[in-house]
mmCIF file of the N, C-alpha and C atoms, coordinates in Angstrom:
data_MODEL
# 
_entry.id   MODEL 
# 
loop_
_atom_site.group_PDB 
_atom_site.id 
_atom_site.type_symbol 
_atom_site.label_atom_id 
_atom_site.label_alt_id 
_atom_site.label_comp_id 
_atom_site.label_asym_id 
_atom_site.label_entity_id 
_atom_site.label_seq_id 
_atom_site.pdbx_PDB_ins_code 
_atom_site.Cartn_x 
_atom_site.Cartn_y 
_atom_site.Cartn_z 
_atom_site.occupancy 
_atom_site.B_iso_or_equiv 
_atom_site.pdbx_formal_charge 
_atom_site.auth_seq_id 
_atom_site.auth_comp_id 
_atom_site.auth_asym_id 
_atom_site.auth_atom_id 
_atom_site.pdbx_PDB_model_num 
ATOM 1   N N  . MET A 1 1  ? 21.504  -13.441 4.109   1.00 0.00 ? 1  MET A N  1 
ATOM 2   C CA . MET A 1 1  ? 20.877  -12.270 4.698   1.00 0.00 ? 1  MET A CA 1 
ATOM 3   C C  . MET A 1 1  ? 20.071  -11.539 3.628   1.00 0.00 ? 1  MET A C  1 
ATOM 4   N N  . ASP A 1 2  ? 18.811  -11.249 3.943   1.00 0.00 ? 2  ASP A N  1 
ATOM 5   C CA . ASP A 1 2  ? 17.935  -10.538 3.024   1.00 0.00 ? 2  ASP A CA 1 
ATOM 6   C C  . ASP A 1 2  ? 18.235  -9.050  3.094   1.00 0.00 ? 2  ASP A C  1 
ATOM 7   N N  . THR A 1 3  ? 18.640  -8.468  1.969   1.00 0.00 ? 3  THR A N  1 
ATOM 8   C CA . THR A 1 3  ? 18.940  -7.041  1.925   1.00 0.00 ? 3  THR A CA 1 
ATOM 9   C C  . THR A 1 3  ? 17.888  -6.269  1.134   1.00 0.00 ? 3  THR A C  1 
ATOM 10  N N  . THR A 1 4  ? 16.758  -6.905  0.863   1.00 0.00 ? 4  THR A N  1 
ATOM 11  C CA . THR A 1 4  ? 15.683  -6.261  0.128   1.00 0.00 ? 4  THR A CA 1 
ATOM 12  C C  . THR A 1 4  ? 15.125  -5.096  0.932   1.00 0.00 ? 4  THR A C  1 
ATOM 13  N N  . ARG A 1 5  ? 14.974  -3.962  0.266   1.00 0.00 ? 5  ARG A N  1 
ATOM 14  C CA . ARG A 1 5  ? 14.335  -2.814  0.907   1.00 0.00 ? 5  ARG A CA 1 
ATOM 15  C C  . ARG A 1 5  ? 12.840  -3.073  0.980   1.00 0.00 ? 5  ARG A C  1 
ATOM 16  N N  . HIS A 1 6  ? 12.238  -2.688  2.062   1.00 0.00 ? 6  HIS A N  1 
ATOM 17  C CA . HIS A 1 6  ? 10.802  -2.869  2.241   1.00 0.00 ? 6  HIS A CA 1 
ATOM 18  C C  . HIS A 1 6  ? 10.148  -1.526  2.560   1.00 0.00 ? 6  HIS A C  1 
ATOM 19  N N  . ASP A 1 7  ? 10.518  -0.504  1.793   1.00 0.00 ? 7  ASP A N  1 
ATOM 20  C CA . ASP A 1 7  ? 9.933   0.816   1.989   1.00 0.00 ? 7  ASP A CA 1 
ATOM 21  C C  . ASP A 1 7  ? 8.751   1.006   1.038   1.00 0.00 ? 7  ASP A C  1 
ATOM 22  N N  . LEU A 1 8  ? 8.143   2.173   1.074   1.00 0.00 ? 8  LEU A N  1 
ATOM 23  C CA . LEU A 1 8  ? 6.953   2.436   0.277   1.00 0.00 ? 8  LEU A CA 1 
ATOM 24  C C  . LEU A 1 8  ? 7.241   2.329   -1.222  1.00 0.00 ? 8  LEU A C  1 
ATOM 25  N N  . LYS A 1 9  ? 8.360   2.865   -1.656  1.00 0.00 ? 9  LYS A N  1 
ATOM 26  C CA . LYS A 1 9  ? 8.727   2.787   -3.075  1.00 0.00 ? 9  LYS A CA 1 
ATOM 27  C C  . LYS A 1 9  ? 8.864   1.326   -3.508  1.00 0.00 ? 9  LYS A C  1 
ATOM 28  N N  . ALA A 1 10 ? 9.523   0.528   -2.706  1.00 0.00 ? 10 ALA A N  1 
ATOM 29  C CA . ALA A 1 10 ? 9.695   -0.892  -3.028  1.00 0.00 ? 10 ALA A CA 1 
ATOM 30  C C  . ALA A 1 10 ? 8.360   -1.630  -2.988  1.00 0.00 ? 10 ALA A C  1 
ATOM 31  N N  . LEU A 1 11 ? 7.462   -1.232  -2.075  1.00 0.00 ? 11 LEU A N  1 
ATOM 32  C CA . LEU A 1 11 ? 6.138   -1.849  -2.012  1.00 0.00 ? 11 LEU A CA 1 
ATOM 33  C C  . LEU A 1 11 ? 5.368   -1.593  -3.301  1.00 0.00 ? 11 LEU A C  1 
ATOM 34  N N  . PHE A 1 12 ? 5.393   -0.357  -3.780  1.00 0.00 ? 12 PHE A N  1 
ATOM 35  C CA . PHE A 1 12 ? 4.704   -0.051  -5.031  1.00 0.00 ? 12 PHE A CA 1 
ATOM 36  C C  . PHE A 1 12 ? 5.291   -0.861  -6.182  1.00 0.00 ? 12 PHE A C  1 
ATOM 37  N N  . ALA A 1 13 ? 6.596   -1.008  -6.216  1.00 0.00 ? 13 ALA A N  1 
ATOM 38  C CA . ALA A 1 13 ? 7.227   -1.836  -7.246  1.00 0.00 ? 13 ALA A CA 1 
ATOM 39  C C  . ALA A 1 13 ? 6.775   -3.286  -7.107  1.00 0.00 ? 13 ALA A C  1 
ATOM 40  N N  . GLN A 1 14 ? 6.730   -3.791  -5.893  1.00 0.00 ? 14 GLN A N  1 
ATOM 41  C CA . GLN A 1 14 ? 6.305   -5.166  -5.629  1.00 0.00 ? 14 GLN A CA 1 
ATOM 42  C C  . GLN A 1 14 ? 4.864   -5.390  -6.093  1.00 0.00 ? 14 GLN A C  1 
ATOM 43  N N  . LEU A 1 15 ? 4.039   -4.367  -5.954  1.00 0.00 ? 15 LEU A N  1 
ATOM 44  C CA . LEU A 1 15 ? 2.639   -4.448  -6.375  1.00 0.00 ? 15 LEU A CA 1 
ATOM 45  C C  . LEU A 1 15 ? 2.465   -4.227  -7.879  1.00 0.00 ? 15 LEU A C  1 
ATOM 46  N N  . GLY A 1 16 ? 3.571   -3.948  -8.568  1.00 0.00 ? 16 GLY A N  1 
ATOM 47  C CA . GLY A 1 16 ? 3.505   -3.733  -10.010 1.00 0.00 ? 16 GLY A CA 1 
ATOM 48  C C  . GLY A 1 16 ? 2.972   -2.363  -10.390 1.00 0.00 ? 16 GLY A C  1 
ATOM 49  N N  . LEU A 1 17 ? 3.122   -1.415  -9.480  1.00 0.00 ? 17 LEU A N  1 
ATOM 50  C CA . LEU A 1 17 ? 2.638   -0.058  -9.706  1.00 0.00 ? 17 LEU A CA 1 
ATOM 51  C C  . LEU A 1 17 ? 3.804   0.876   -9.995  1.00 0.00 ? 17 LEU A C  1 
ATOM 52  N N  . PRO A 1 18 ? 3.549   1.976   -10.724 1.00 0.00 ? 18 PRO A N  1 
ATOM 53  C CA . PRO A 1 18 ? 4.592   2.992   -10.881 1.00 0.00 ? 18 PRO A CA 1 
ATOM 54  C C  . PRO A 1 18 ? 5.050   3.421   -9.487  1.00 0.00 ? 18 PRO A C  1 
ATOM 55  N N  . HIS A 1 19 ? 6.355   3.632   -9.319  1.00 0.00 ? 19 HIS A N  1 
ATOM 56  C CA . HIS A 1 19 ? 6.842   3.785   -7.949  1.00 0.00 ? 19 HIS A CA 1 
ATOM 57  C C  . HIS A 1 19 ? 7.803   4.936   -7.702  1.00 0.00 ? 19 HIS A C  1 
ATOM 58  N N  . ASP A 1 20 ? 7.793   5.960   -8.576  1.00 0.00 ? 20 ASP A N  1 
ATOM 59  C CA . ASP A 1 20 ? 8.582   7.124   -8.180  1.00 0.00 ? 20 ASP A CA 1 
ATOM 60  C C  . ASP A 1 20 ? 7.715   7.990   -7.257  1.00 0.00 ? 20 ASP A C  1 
ATOM 61  N N  . ALA A 1 21 ? 8.311   8.970   -6.625  1.00 0.00 ? 21 ALA A N  1 
ATOM 62  C CA . ALA A 1 21 ? 7.611   9.753   -5.599  1.00 0.00 ? 21 ALA A CA 1 
ATOM 63  C C  . ALA A 1 21 ? 6.338   10.403  -6.141  1.00 0.00 ? 21 ALA A C  1 
ATOM 64  N N  . GLU A 1 22 ? 6.400   10.930  -7.352  1.00 0.00 ? 22 GLU A N  1 
ATOM 65  C CA . GLU A 1 22 ? 5.227   11.578  -7.943  1.00 0.00 ? 22 GLU A CA 1 
ATOM 66  C C  . GLU A 1 22 ? 4.114   10.562  -8.208  1.00 0.00 ? 22 GLU A C  1 
ATOM 67  N N  . ASP A 1 23 ? 4.480   9.384   -8.701  1.00 0.00 ? 23 ASP A N  1 
ATOM 68  C CA . ASP A 1 23 ? 3.487   8.335   -8.958  1.00 0.00 ? 23 ASP A CA 1 
ATOM 69  C C  . ASP A 1 23 ? 2.807   7.888   -7.667  1.00 0.00 ? 23 ASP A C  1 
ATOM 70  N N  . ILE A 1 24 ? 3.581   7.740   -6.613  1.00 0.00 ? 24 ILE A N  1 
ATOM 71  C CA . ILE A 1 24 ? 3.021   7.325   -5.323  1.00 0.00 ? 24 ILE A CA 1 
ATOM 72  C C  . ILE A 1 24 ? 2.060   8.391   -4.805  1.00 0.00 ? 24 ILE A C  1 
ATOM 73  N N  . ALA A 1 25 ? 2.466   9.660   -4.881  1.00 0.00 ? 25 ALA A N  1 
ATOM 74  C CA . ALA A 1 25 ? 1.601   10.754  -4.426  1.00 0.00 ? 25 ALA A CA 1 
ATOM 75  C C  . ALA A 1 25 ? 0.305   10.798  -5.235  1.00 0.00 ? 25 ALA A C  1 
ATOM 76  N N  . THR A 1 26 ? 0.402   10.587  -6.540  1.00 0.00 ? 26 THR A N  1 
ATOM 77  C CA . THR A 1 26 ? -0.786  10.575  -7.395  1.00 0.00 ? 26 THR A CA 1 
ATOM 78  C C  . THR A 1 26 ? -1.718  9.435   -7.012  1.00 0.00 ? 26 THR A C  1 
ATOM 79  N N  . PHE A 1 27 ? -1.156  8.250   -6.789  1.00 0.00 ? 27 PHE A N  1 
ATOM 80  C CA . PHE A 1 27 ? -1.962  7.092   -6.386  1.00 0.00 ? 27 PHE A CA 1 
ATOM 81  C C  . PHE A 1 27 ? -2.709  7.387   -5.090  1.00 0.00 ? 27 PHE A C  1 
ATOM 82  N N  . ILE A 1 28 ? -1.999  7.925   -4.117  1.00 0.00 ? 28 ILE A N  1 
ATOM 83  C CA . ILE A 1 28 ? -2.605  8.246   -2.821  1.00 0.00 ? 28 ILE A CA 1 
ATOM 84  C C  . ILE A 1 28 ? -3.734  9.265   -3.014  1.00 0.00 ? 28 ILE A C  1 
ATOM 85  N N  . ASP A 1 29 ? -3.460  10.318  -3.771  1.00 0.00 ? 29 ASP A N  1 
ATOM 86  C CA . ASP A 1 29 ? -4.466  11.355  -3.994  1.00 0.00 ? 29 ASP A CA 1 
ATOM 87  C C  . ASP A 1 29 ? -5.706  10.806  -4.701  1.00 0.00 ? 29 ASP A C  1 
ATOM 88  N N  . GLN A 1 30 ? -5.515  9.896   -5.639  1.00 0.00 ? 30 GLN A N  1 
ATOM 89  C CA . GLN A 1 30 ? -6.633  9.339   -6.406  1.00 0.00 ? 30 GLN A CA 1 
ATOM 90  C C  . GLN A 1 30 ? -7.498  8.387   -5.586  1.00 0.00 ? 30 GLN A C  1 
ATOM 91  N N  . HIS A 1 31 ? -6.930  7.758   -4.580  1.00 0.00 ? 31 HIS A N  1 
ATOM 92  C CA . HIS A 1 31 ? -7.649  6.702   -3.874  1.00 0.00 ? 31 HIS A CA 1 
ATOM 93  C C  . HIS A 1 31 ? -8.024  7.031   -2.434  1.00 0.00 ? 31 HIS A C  1 
ATOM 94  N N  . ARG A 1 32 ? -7.684  8.207   -1.968  1.00 0.00 ? 32 ARG A N  1 
ATOM 95  C CA . ARG A 1 32 ? -8.051  8.581   -0.605  1.00 0.00 ? 32 ARG A CA 1 
ATOM 96  C C  . ARG A 1 32 ? -9.357  9.329   -0.600  1.00 0.00 ? 32 ARG A C  1 
ATOM 97  N N  . PRO A 1 33 ? -10.096 9.368   0.469   1.00 0.00 ? 33 PRO A N  1 
ATOM 98  C CA . PRO A 1 33 ? -9.868  8.579   1.673   1.00 0.00 ? 33 PRO A CA 1 
ATOM 99  C C  . PRO A 1 33 ? -10.462 7.179   1.524   1.00 0.00 ? 33 PRO A C  1 
ATOM 100 N N  . LEU A 1 34 ? -9.761  6.222   2.047   1.00 0.00 ? 34 LEU A N  1 
ATOM 101 C CA . LEU A 1 34 ? -10.225 4.839   2.031   1.00 0.00 ? 34 LEU A CA 1 
ATOM 102 C C  . LEU A 1 34 ? -11.388 4.693   3.009   1.00 0.00 ? 34 LEU A C  1 
ATOM 103 N N  . ASP A 1 35 ? -12.434 4.045   2.557   1.00 0.00 ? 35 ASP A N  1 
ATOM 104 C CA . ASP A 1 35 ? -13.618 3.808   3.396   1.00 0.00 ? 35 ASP A CA 1 
ATOM 105 C C  . ASP A 1 35 ? -13.183 3.133   4.701   1.00 0.00 ? 35 ASP A C  1 
ATOM 106 N N  . PRO A 1 36 ? -13.499 3.729   5.841   1.00 0.00 ? 36 PRO A N  1 
ATOM 107 C CA . PRO A 1 36 ? -13.071 3.150   7.117   1.00 0.00 ? 36 PRO A CA 1 
ATOM 108 C C  . PRO A 1 36 ? -13.645 1.762   7.389   1.00 0.00 ? 36 PRO A C  1 
ATOM 109 N N  . ALA A 1 37 ? -14.711 1.397   6.692   1.00 0.00 ? 37 ALA A N  1 
ATOM 110 C CA . ALA A 1 37 ? -15.306 0.071   6.882   1.00 0.00 ? 37 ALA A CA 1 
ATOM 111 C C  . ALA A 1 37 ? -14.522 -1.025  6.161   1.00 0.00 ? 37 ALA A C  1 
ATOM 112 N N  . LEU A 1 38 ? -13.578 -0.632  5.297   1.00 0.00 ? 38 LEU A N  1 
ATOM 113 C CA . LEU A 1 38 ? -12.802 -1.597  4.518   1.00 0.00 ? 38 LEU A CA 1 
ATOM 114 C C  . LEU A 1 38 ? -11.397 -1.755  5.069   1.00 0.00 ? 38 LEU A C  1 
ATOM 115 N N  . THR A 1 39 ? -10.864 -2.951  4.950   1.00 0.00 ? 39 THR A N  1 
ATOM 116 C CA . THR A 1 39 ? -9.429  -3.127  5.175   1.00 0.00 ? 39 THR A CA 1 
ATOM 117 C C  . THR A 1 39 ? -8.728  -2.672  3.905   1.00 0.00 ? 39 THR A C  1 
ATOM 118 N N  . LEU A 1 40 ? -7.452  -2.451  3.990   1.00 0.00 ? 40 LEU A N  1 
ATOM 119 C CA . LEU A 1 40 ? -6.700  -2.040  2.806   1.00 0.00 ? 40 LEU A CA 1 
ATOM 120 C C  . LEU A 1 40 ? -6.870  -3.052  1.679   1.00 0.00 ? 40 LEU A C  1 
ATOM 121 N N  . ALA A 1 41 ? -6.789  -4.328  1.989   1.00 0.00 ? 41 ALA A N  1 
ATOM 122 C CA . ALA A 1 41 ? -6.898  -5.368  0.961   1.00 0.00 ? 41 ALA A CA 1 
ATOM 123 C C  . ALA A 1 41 ? -8.287  -5.416  0.329   1.00 0.00 ? 41 ALA A C  1 
ATOM 124 N N  . GLU A 1 42 ? -9.296  -4.919  1.024   1.00 0.00 ? 42 GLU A N  1 
ATOM 125 C CA . GLU A 1 42 ? -10.663 -4.918  0.493   1.00 0.00 ? 42 GLU A CA 1 
ATOM 126 C C  . GLU A 1 42 ? -10.947 -3.738  -0.429  1.00 0.00 ? 42 GLU A C  1 
ATOM 127 N N  . ALA A 1 43 ? -10.026 -2.797  -0.519  1.00 0.00 ? 43 ALA A N  1 
ATOM 128 C CA . ALA A 1 43 ? -10.247 -1.623  -1.365  1.00 0.00 ? 43 ALA A CA 1 
ATOM 129 C C  . ALA A 1 43 ? -10.508 -2.065  -2.807  1.00 0.00 ? 43 ALA A C  1 
ATOM 130 N N  . PRO A 1 44 ? -11.444 -1.412  -3.482  1.00 0.00 ? 44 PRO A N  1 
ATOM 131 C CA . PRO A 1 44 ? -11.864 -1.863  -4.808  1.00 0.00 ? 44 PRO A CA 1 
ATOM 132 C C  . PRO A 1 44 ? -10.857 -1.624  -5.927  1.00 0.00 ? 44 PRO A C  1 
ATOM 133 N N  . PHE A 1 45 ? -9.808  -0.874  -5.671  1.00 0.00 ? 45 PHE A N  1 
ATOM 134 C CA . PHE A 1 45 ? -8.880  -0.533  -6.748  1.00 0.00 ? 45 PHE A CA 1 
ATOM 135 C C  . PHE A 1 45 ? -7.756  -1.547  -6.959  1.00 0.00 ? 45 PHE A C  1 
ATOM 136 N N  . TRP A 1 46 ? -7.662  -2.572  -6.130  1.00 0.00 ? 46 TRP A N  1 
ATOM 137 C CA . TRP A 1 46 ? -6.599  -3.575  -6.280  1.00 0.00 ? 46 TRP A CA 1 
ATOM 138 C C  . TRP A 1 46 ? -6.960  -4.631  -7.319  1.00 0.00 ? 46 TRP A C  1 
ATOM 139 N N  . GLN A 1 47 ? -5.954  -5.100  -8.018  1.00 0.00 ? 47 GLN A N  1 
ATOM 140 C CA . GLN A 1 47 ? -6.091  -6.276  -8.871  1.00 0.00 ? 47 GLN A CA 1 
ATOM 141 C C  . GLN A 1 47 ? -6.044  -7.504  -7.954  1.00 0.00 ? 47 GLN A C  1 
ATOM 142 N N  . PRO A 1 48 ? -6.558  -8.644  -8.394  1.00 0.00 ? 48 PRO A N  1 
ATOM 143 C CA . PRO A 1 48 ? -6.564  -9.838  -7.532  1.00 0.00 ? 48 PRO A CA 1 
ATOM 144 C C  . PRO A 1 48 ? -5.189  -10.217 -6.978  1.00 0.00 ? 48 PRO A C  1 
ATOM 145 N N  . ALA A 1 49 ? -4.151  -10.160 -7.781  1.00 0.00 ? 49 ALA A N  1 
ATOM 146 C CA . ALA A 1 49 ? -2.812  -10.528 -7.301  1.00 0.00 ? 49 ALA A CA 1 
ATOM 147 C C  . ALA A 1 49 ? -2.309  -9.534  -6.255  1.00 0.00 ? 49 ALA A C  1 
ATOM 148 N N  . GLN A 1 50 ? -2.624  -8.257  -6.434  1.00 0.00 ? 50 GLN A N  1 
ATOM 149 C CA . GLN A 1 50 ? -2.232  -7.250  -5.454  1.00 0.00 ? 50 GLN A CA 1 
ATOM 150 C C  . GLN A 1 50 ? -2.967  -7.487  -4.133  1.00 0.00 ? 50 GLN A C  1 
ATOM 151 N N  . ARG A 1 51 ? -4.253  -7.766  -4.227  1.00 0.00 ? 51 ARG A N  1 
ATOM 152 C CA . ARG A 1 51 ? -5.060  -8.045  -3.032  1.00 0.00 ? 51 ARG A CA 1 
ATOM 153 C C  . ARG A 1 51 ? -4.487  -9.246  -2.272  1.00 0.00 ? 51 ARG A C  1 
ATOM 154 N N  . GLU A 1 52 ? -4.155  -10.297 -3.006  1.00 0.00 ? 52 GLU A N  1 
ATOM 155 C CA . GLU A 1 52 ? -3.600  -11.506 -2.386  1.00 0.00 ? 52 GLU A CA 1 
ATOM 156 C C  . GLU A 1 52 ? -2.276  -11.203 -1.686  1.00 0.00 ? 52 GLU A C  1 
ATOM 157 N N  . PHE A 1 53 ? -1.431  -10.407 -2.328  1.00 0.00 ? 53 PHE A N  1 
ATOM 158 C CA . PHE A 1 53 ? -0.156  -10.026 -1.715  1.00 0.00 ? 53 PHE A CA 1 
ATOM 159 C C  . PHE A 1 53 ? -0.397  -9.299  -0.390  1.00 0.00 ? 53 PHE A C  1 
ATOM 160 N N  . LEU A 1 54 ? -1.332  -8.357  -0.383  1.00 0.00 ? 54 LEU A N  1 
ATOM 161 C CA . LEU A 1 54 ? -1.624  -7.608  0.840   1.00 0.00 ? 54 LEU A CA 1 
ATOM 162 C C  . LEU A 1 54 ? -2.157  -8.521  1.939   1.00 0.00 ? 54 LEU A C  1 
ATOM 163 N N  . LEU A 1 55 ? -3.033  -9.430  1.583   1.00 0.00 ? 55 LEU A N  1 
ATOM 164 C CA . LEU A 1 55 ? -3.561  -10.382 2.570   1.00 0.00 ? 55 LEU A CA 1 
ATOM 165 C C  . LEU A 1 55 ? -2.457  -11.272 3.133   1.00 0.00 ? 55 LEU A C  1 
ATOM 166 N N  . GLU A 1 56 ? -1.585  -11.755 2.266   1.00 0.00 ? 56 GLU A N  1 
ATOM 167 C CA . GLU A 1 56 ? -0.490  -12.624 2.705   1.00 0.00 ? 56 GLU A CA 1 
ATOM 168 C C  . GLU A 1 56 ? 0.517   -11.877 3.563   1.00 0.00 ? 56 GLU A C  1 
ATOM 169 N N  . THR A 1 57 ? 0.691   -10.595 3.301   1.00 0.00 ? 57 THR A N  1 
ATOM 170 C CA . THR A 1 57 ? 1.624   -9.785  4.086   1.00 0.00 ? 57 THR A CA 1 
ATOM 171 C C  . THR A 1 57 ? 1.293   -9.879  5.570   1.00 0.00 ? 57 THR A C  1 
ATOM 172 N N  . PHE A 1 58 ? 0.016   -9.752  5.900   1.00 0.00 ? 58 PHE A N  1 
ATOM 173 C CA . PHE A 1 58 ? -0.389  -9.806  7.306   1.00 0.00 ? 58 PHE A CA 1 
ATOM 174 C C  . PHE A 1 58 ? -0.494  -11.230 7.817   1.00 0.00 ? 58 PHE A C  1 
ATOM 175 N N  . ALA A 1 59 ? -0.968  -12.128 6.989   1.00 0.00 ? 59 ALA A N  1 
ATOM 176 C CA . ALA A 1 59 ? -1.094  -13.529 7.417   1.00 0.00 ? 59 ALA A CA 1 
ATOM 177 C C  . ALA A 1 59 ? 0.270   -14.114 7.764   1.00 0.00 ? 59 ALA A C  1 
ATOM 178 N N  . ASP A 1 60 ? 1.281   -13.724 6.995   1.00 0.00 ? 60 ASP A N  1 
ATOM 179 C CA . ASP A 1 60 ? 2.634   -14.250 7.194   1.00 0.00 ? 60 ASP A CA 1 
ATOM 180 C C  . ASP A 1 60 ? 3.492   -13.354 8.082   1.00 0.00 ? 60 ASP A C  1 
ATOM 181 N N  . ASP A 1 61 ? 2.942   -12.201 8.521   1.00 0.00 ? 61 ASP A N  1 
ATOM 182 C CA . ASP A 1 61 ? 3.712   -11.219 9.280   1.00 0.00 ? 61 ASP A CA 1 
ATOM 183 C C  . ASP A 1 61 ? 5.039   -10.939 8.576   1.00 0.00 ? 61 ASP A C  1 
ATOM 184 N N  . SER A 1 62 ? 4.936   -10.646 7.290   1.00 0.00 ? 62 SER A N  1 
ATOM 185 C CA . SER A 1 62 ? 6.126   -10.489 6.456   1.00 0.00 ? 62 SER A CA 1 
ATOM 186 C C  . SER A 1 62 ? 6.849   -9.169  6.707   1.00 0.00 ? 62 SER A C  1 
ATOM 187 N N  . ASP A 1 63 ? 8.000   -9.039  6.073   1.00 0.00 ? 63 ASP A N  1 
ATOM 188 C CA . ASP A 1 63 ? 8.798   -7.823  6.192   1.00 0.00 ? 63 ASP A CA 1 
ATOM 189 C C  . ASP A 1 63 ? 8.105   -6.607  5.570   1.00 0.00 ? 63 ASP A C  1 
ATOM 190 N N  . TRP A 1 64 ? 7.051   -6.836  4.807   1.00 0.00 ? 64 TRP A N  1 
ATOM 191 C CA . TRP A 1 64 ? 6.333   -5.751  4.143   1.00 0.00 ? 64 TRP A CA 1 
ATOM 192 C C  . TRP A 1 64 ? 5.311   -5.074  5.051   1.00 0.00 ? 64 TRP A C  1 
ATOM 193 N N  . VAL A 1 65 ? 5.044   -5.603  6.231   1.00 0.00 ? 65 VAL A N  1 
ATOM 194 C CA . VAL A 1 65 ? 3.965   -5.092  7.085   1.00 0.00 ? 65 VAL A CA 1 
ATOM 195 C C  . VAL A 1 65 ? 4.114   -3.598  7.360   1.00 0.00 ? 65 VAL A C  1 
ATOM 196 N N  . GLU A 1 66 ? 5.294   -3.141  7.674   1.00 0.00 ? 66 GLU A N  1 
ATOM 197 C CA . GLU A 1 66 ? 5.482   -1.727  8.003   1.00 0.00 ? 66 GLU A CA 1 
ATOM 198 C C  . GLU A 1 66 ? 5.137   -0.828  6.817   1.00 0.00 ? 66 GLU A C  1 
ATOM 199 N N  . ALA A 1 67 ? 5.585   -1.189  5.620   1.00 0.00 ? 67 ALA A N  1 
ATOM 200 C CA . ALA A 1 67 ? 5.285   -0.389  4.429   1.00 0.00 ? 67 ALA A CA 1 
ATOM 201 C C  . ALA A 1 67 ? 3.796   -0.434  4.106   1.00 0.00 ? 67 ALA A C  1 
ATOM 202 N N  . VAL A 1 68 ? 3.174   -1.593  4.265   1.00 0.00 ? 68 VAL A N  1 
ATOM 203 C CA . VAL A 1 68 ? 1.734   -1.722  4.011   1.00 0.00 ? 68 VAL A CA 1 
ATOM 204 C C  . VAL A 1 68 ? 0.954   -0.893  5.031   1.00 0.00 ? 68 VAL A C  1 
ATOM 205 N N  . ASP A 1 69 ? 1.364   -0.912  6.277   1.00 0.00 ? 69 ASP A N  1 
ATOM 206 C CA . ASP A 1 69 ? 0.719   -0.079  7.301   1.00 0.00 ? 69 ASP A CA 1 
ATOM 207 C C  . ASP A 1 69 ? 0.835   1.406   6.954   1.00 0.00 ? 69 ASP A C  1 
ATOM 208 N N  . LYS A 1 70 ? 1.989   1.807   6.466   1.00 0.00 ? 70 LYS A N  1 
ATOM 209 C CA . LYS A 1 70 ? 2.193   3.209   6.085   1.00 0.00 ? 70 LYS A CA 1 
ATOM 210 C C  . LYS A 1 70 ? 1.259   3.580   4.938   1.00 0.00 ? 70 LYS A C  1 
ATOM 211 N N  . LEU A 1 71 ? 1.170   2.718   3.928   1.00 0.00 ? 71 LEU A N  1 
ATOM 212 C CA . LEU A 1 71 ? 0.268   2.972   2.809   1.00 0.00 ? 71 LEU A CA 1 
ATOM 213 C C  . LEU A 1 71 ? -1.174  3.069   3.308   1.00 0.00 ? 71 LEU A C  1 
ATOM 214 N N  . ASP A 1 72 ? -1.568  2.160   4.162   1.00 0.00 ? 72 ASP A N  1 
ATOM 215 C CA . ASP A 1 72 ? -2.917  2.163   4.723   1.00 0.00 ? 72 ASP A CA 1 
ATOM 216 C C  . ASP A 1 72 ? -3.201  3.492   5.424   1.00 0.00 ? 72 ASP A C  1 
ATOM 217 N N  . ALA A 1 73 ? -2.285  3.944   6.246   1.00 0.00 ? 73 ALA A N  1 
ATOM 218 C CA . ALA A 1 73 ? -2.466  5.208   6.970   1.00 0.00 ? 73 ALA A CA 1 
ATOM 219 C C  . ALA A 1 73 ? -2.562  6.384   6.006   1.00 0.00 ? 73 ALA A C  1 
ATOM 220 N N  . MET A 1 74 ? -1.730  6.389   4.986   1.00 0.00 ? 74 MET A N  1 
ATOM 221 C CA . MET A 1 74 ? -1.749  7.482   4.013   1.00 0.00 ? 74 MET A CA 1 
ATOM 222 C C  . MET A 1 74 ? -3.080  7.527   3.264   1.00 0.00 ? 74 MET A C  1 
ATOM 223 N N  . LEU A 1 75 ? -3.633  6.369   2.962   1.00 0.00 ? 75 LEU A N  1 
ATOM 224 C CA . LEU A 1 75 ? -4.901  6.318   2.233   1.00 0.00 ? 75 LEU A CA 1 
ATOM 225 C C  . LEU A 1 75 ? -6.094  6.690   3.107   1.00 0.00 ? 75 LEU A C  1 
ATOM 226 N N  . ARG A 1 76 ? -5.924  6.677   4.400   1.00 0.00 ? 76 ARG A N  1 
ATOM 227 C CA . ARG A 1 76 ? -7.035  7.010   5.299   1.00 0.00 ? 76 ARG A CA 1 
ATOM 228 C C  . ARG A 1 76 ? -7.089  8.492   5.657   1.00 0.00 ? 76 ARG A C  1 
ATOM 229 N N  . HIS A 1 77 ? -6.023  9.236   5.381   1.00 0.00 ? 77 HIS A N  1 
ATOM 230 C CA . HIS A 1 77 ? -6.033  10.684  5.614   1.00 0.00 ? 77 HIS A CA 1 
ATOM 231 C C  . HIS A 1 77 ? -6.806  11.363  4.496   1.00 0.00 ? 77 HIS A C  1 
ATOM 232 N N  . ARG A 1 78 ? -7.484  12.411  4.834   1.00 0.00 ? 78 ARG A N  1 
ATOM 233 C CA . ARG A 1 78 ? -8.281  13.130  3.832   1.00 0.00 ? 78 ARG A CA 1 
ATOM 234 C C  . ARG A 1 78 ? -7.409  13.926  2.867   1.00 0.00 ? 78 ARG A C  1 
ATOM 235 N N  . ASP A 1 79 ? -6.263  14.381  3.293   1.00 0.00 ? 79 ASP A N  1 
ATOM 236 C CA . ASP A 1 79 ? -5.364  15.117  2.402   1.00 0.00 ? 79 ASP A CA 1 
ATOM 237 C C  . ASP A 1 79 ? -3.927  14.838  2.796   1.00 0.00 ? 79 ASP A C  1 
ATOM 238 N N  . ARG A 1 80 ? -3.010  15.316  2.000   1.00 0.00 ? 80 ARG A N  1 
ATOM 239 C CA . ARG A 1 80 ? -1.586  15.035  2.230   1.00 0.00 ? 80 ARG A CA 1 
ATOM 240 C C  . ARG A 1 80 ? -1.095  15.534  3.578   1.00 0.00 ? 80 ARG A C  1 
ATOM 241 N N  . HIS A 1 81 ? -1.751  16.512  4.101   1.00 0.00 ? 81 HIS A N  1 
ATOM 242 C CA . HIS A 1 81 ? -1.277  17.128  5.341   1.00 0.00 ? 81 HIS A CA 1 
ATOM 243 C C  . HIS A 1 81 ? -1.914  16.525  6.588   1.00 0.00 ? 81 HIS A C  1 
ATOM 244 N N  . GLY A 1 82 ? -2.693  15.442  6.399   1.00 0.00 ? 82 GLY A N  1 
ATOM 245 C CA . GLY A 1 82 ? -3.266  14.732  7.533   1.00 0.00 ? 82 GLY A CA 1 
ATOM 246 C C  . GLY A 1 82 ? -4.498  15.372  8.060   1.00 0.00 ? 82 GLY A C  1 
# 
């Protein structure tokens, strides 16, 4: 049985990014709003391995989809308050 957490903090760790709450908030603030014409994986701030992970998440319908969707939504809001 897979007991791996697939929340936002774990997603940031999986992507090799700093992953405490302040780091996540800073990342979101620095990269929002994401251009609506781009998919999350197409965003210019990803490294190639991170981009590939995001693409595979959806192609494989992996357990990470919910966390990736949450990140995508957060990056599309203009500010923290939506």
